[in-house]
N, C-alpha and C positions, 0 to 999 in steps of 0.2 A: 558484536553485540546482538542480542536477540531482544527486539522491542516487544514488550508484553502487553497483554490486554489491559492491565492496570495502569499502563503508561498513556493510554489513549485519552484525549480530551473529550471526545464525543462518546456518548453512551447508547446511541440508538442503532448500533450494529446488529445484524442478524448473525447468530452463531450456530445456525443449524446446517449440518452437512447432509447432503443427499447420499444415498448408498452409492458407492463407487467413488465419491469425492474423498480426497485425502486432505485433511485440515493442515497437514504439513507440506504445503506446496513447495516444490523445489525446482531447480533449474533456473535458466535466465528468462527474463520477461520476453514473451513471444506474442503471437497473434491471438492468443486466447483472450476472450472477452473478460474485462475487469469490471467488478461492481464496487463502487465506492461505499456501498452500504453493507457489504459482507465483511465481517470482522477478520476472518482468516485471510482474506485477500488483501485487506488493508495492512495487516501485520506483515505479510509477505512483501508487499510493495515498499513499505517503510524500511524493512531490513535490506532490501535490494538497493534502494537509494543510499542508505547510510553506508553500506558496504562499498558501493561505487565511489562515494565521496570521501571514504575513509573517516567517517564520523562515528562517534560512540555515545553522544549525550542524549538523554531523554528529550531535552529541549529541541535538538535537531530532528528527532523523530516526530515530535509534535509539529514542527514546522512543515515536514513532509505531509503529515495528516491535514494540516490547515490548507496547504496549497491544493491538495486533492479535493477537499471538501468545499472550498470557497472560490477557487480560481479555475479549476479544470473544466473546460467546455464539455457539455453533455454529449457532443459528437465525438469526443476522444474516448474510444472504447477499448482498444486492445491494450494488453499489459505493456507491450513495447512502446506504444504511443504515450501511455500514461507516464511511464518511466522517463521517456525523453522530455515530455512536457515539464515534469517536476524539475529535472536537471536544468532545463533551459530557463525556467522561471525562478530559480533559486535566488 
């Protein structure tokens, strides 16, 4: 499944990419800093969690979005730590 921009519950994301940034982030979550307010990063993280949990519904993706937006501590910054937090707090 590829979670889409139109599937997101929140609408306050930034969708601006800087030169050199690829909006189609790939690979596994790593030590790269994650921004919960950057739309492309949110879509990437939602897809990674859904893939890991073998889920395909929009509702499951929205649950990931909600966990990140409402429960994720501000001190949890790397992609890997965000990924682990979401899966631990599912």
